[in-house]
N, C-alpha and C positions, 0 to 999 in steps of 0.2 A: 535438479538446477543449469546439468548444463541447453536444457527443453528450454527450459524461462530463459534462460542469457541469450539466448544463439538465436529463437525466434524475437525477443527483443532487437535486437541485431540487426535480423531481418527484417524487421518492418519501417525503424527508425532512416532505415539504407533506402527500402524502396519511398518512401515518404518522403523522406527531402534529396530523392532522385526527383521530385514529380517539380516543374517550375511551376507549379502552380500550388503549394507549399511553402512558400521562399517567406520568410518571415514570420513562420505559423510557429505553433505547436503540435506537437504529438498530442489525441490522448487515447486516439484510438485503438482496438487489439490489446494488445499485452499490457499497452499505456494505459486502459483503461480500469488496470488493476490496482495496479500502484507509480506512481509518479519516475521512480526508477527500477526497472523488472530488472533490464540487465545487471543492476548490479547487486538485486539483491539473489538470483541464480545464480551469482560471482557467488554471493555471502554460504546460500544451501550448497554450493557445491563441492566448498569447503570445507561442511558443518558435514555433510554427506562420508564427505572421507574420512572424518573425524569419529562419524555413526560405524562405519565397516572395522576402522582400526580398533575399537573397545576393545576386546581381549587382549590387547598389547598395553590397551592403557591402563590395567588394574600387575603394569609390572614395577620395578623398582624404576625404570629410567621413562617409565610410559604415558606420564604426564607431561613430558615431550611434545608428543600427537597434539594435546589442544592450541598449542602456539600457535597456529599457523590458524585455525580457522578465527579462533579469538584475535594474530591481529591482522587479519584478511578486513575482519569486519570492523572494525576499531579503525584501521587506517581510512574505511572505503564510508562509513556511517560521519563518522566527527573525525577527519582531518585534510585526506583530499579526493575524497570521489563526489559526496552529497553537498560538503560543503561550496564544493568552487561549482561545485552548477547551482545550486538554488542562489549562490550569490549572484552568477553572472545571468540566468532568468528573471532572475527579482528589476535587474537593473534594466533590460529585455521587456517582459511584459510589465513592470510594473504599471500604465491606464489600461492594462489588458482586463475587464471586468473578467472576460471567459479562463481566462487564464487563471485570473485571483477566485475563484468559485472554482473551478479544475485541481487547482492548491489547496483549498477551503475543504475539499470535500474529498479526494482522492487521496489515500496513503503512502506514505513518502515511500517506503522498499516494504512493507507484509502487503503480498495483494490480495484484496478483499477478494475471497473464492465466492461470498457468500451472495454475490449478485447477478450470479447467475443460476440460485437456487429459489425455487417456487414461491416460494415467501422470505424474503431476507429481512432481517431481525428491521431495517430501518422498514421497510415496512410496511410488518408489524406495527410497528409502532405506532405511525403515522393511521393506518384501519385501527389501534384502541383507542391515539384520542379523540377520532371521528368518535367514533362510537357513544364516547364517556361525552362528547358538549351535546350529543342527541341527546344525550339521557338517558343513555342504556350503557350495556355493561361491556363493555369489549371484551374477548377470546382470556383476557387472565385472571376477570374479578373486577370488582369495585375498584378494587387497588390498586388495580396494574397500570392502568394508562399511568396516572400522577405516578409512582414508582421509576417506570420505566422513562420517563422524558427526561426526572434531573440524571438519571444515573446515564443515557447514551447523550445525553445534548454534551458532554461535553468529546466524545466520541465526534459524533456526525452530527451533530443539532445545528456545528458552531454555523455551516449555509444556509441556516434560516435569520444568522443578522443582518 
């Protein structure tokens, strides 16, 4: 978590330091994995501390150690972190189609680590759809493309609309 948070802060600082990026949003580096990697790192850090404290969790007052990661997650996701930035970015970039595409296709807090795999789930789905359209079967057989399409439309396919 700490590495992700630090990398995000360093990349954003470097991006903002370049005058050529004035008025632009960052979508490269760890920001290509999720829109708020610094917050994702912060949340992961606190859940990691909780994980290391699990032996204490099963004692009489051990449940108290769960308060910090839960509080941090709720605060960042629903109260002060993400909602404030989402509102600000939506106002600033509301007419920027590139930002709207980035927002539709990039997870908010959960880094999309599948982007670096040889066959990411999205790419596999597209390949199956193409195979079905050409009258051939995709990798998963005759029903795979139809089944995968409706399932993934809510997660990834929104960018197609």
